[in-house]
C-alpha positions as CSV (number, residue, x, y, z in Angstrom):
1,X,-14.7,7.5,9.1
2,X,-16.0,11.1,8.8
3,X,-13.6,13.1,6.7
4,X,-13.3,15.8,9.3
5,X,-11.4,13.4,11.6
6,X,-8.6,13.1,9.1
7,X,-8.5,16.6,7.8
8,X,-11.0,16.7,5.0
9,X,-14.5,18.4,4.8
10,X,-17.0,17.6,7.6
11,X,-19.4,15.6,5.4
12,X,-16.8,13.8,3.2
13,X,-16.9,10.0,3.8
14,X,-13.4,8.5,3.5
15,X,-12.3,4.9,3.7
16,X,-8.9,4.8,5.3
17,X,-7.1,1.5,5.3
18,X,-3.9,0.9,7.2
19,X,-2.1,-2.5,7.4
20,X,1.3,-4.0,7.4
21,X,2.2,-7.7,6.8
22,X,6.0,-7.9,6.7
23,X,9.1,-7.5,8.8
24,X,9.7,-3.8,8.3
25,X,13.2,-3.8,9.6
26,X,14.3,-6.7,7.4
27,X,12.7,-5.1,4.3
28,X,14.3,-1.7,5.1
29,X,17.7,-3.3,5.2
30,X,17.1,-5.1,1.9
31,X,15.9,-1.8,0.4
32,X,19.1,-0.1,1.5
33,X,21.2,-2.9,0.0
34,X,19.2,-3.1,-3.3
35,X,17.3,0.2,-3.7
36,X,14.9,-0.1,-6.6
37,X,14.8,2.9,-9.0
38,X,12.5,2.1,-11.9
39,X,8.8,1.3,-11.5
40,X,9.5,-2.3,-12.6
41,X,12.2,-2.7,-10.0
42,X,10.0,-1.2,-7.3
43,X,7.1,-3.6,-8.3
44,X,9.5,-6.6,-8.2
45,X,10.8,-5.5,-4.8
46,X,7.3,-5.3,-3.3
47,X,6.3,-8.6,-4.9
48,X,9.5,-10.2,-3.4
49,X,9.5,-8.7,0.1
50,X,5.9,-7.8,0.7
51,X,3.9,-10.4,-1.3
52,X,0.8,-10.4,0.9
53,X,0.6,-6.6,0.6
54,X,1.0,-6.7,-3.1
55,X,-1.9,-9.2,-3.4
56,X,-3.9,-6.9,-1.1
57,X,-3.2,-3.9,-3.3
58,X,-4.4,-5.8,-6.3
59,X,-7.6,-6.8,-4.5
60,X,-8.3,-3.2,-3.3
61,X,-7.7,-1.9,-6.9
62,X,-10.1,-4.5,-8.3
63,X,-12.7,-3.6,-5.7
64,X,-12.5,0.1,-6.5
65,X,-12.7,-0.6,-10.2
66,X,-15.8,-2.8,-9.6
67,X,-17.7,-0.1,-7.7
68,X,-17.0,2.7,-10.2
């Protein structure tokens, strides 16, 4: 994706990834019932309610570290 198409400089190359793999409405209601406050609570919430996305985040993080 050329950077200009998403509001950056014309020649910037940006990788934009958008995905969702969970029931947003159900997770939202769980969030309202049990809102996480600390980083540890937020991480546990994501692991519990969005486990596939958590694993995806870890994979993307490792990929970025590997190409540095």
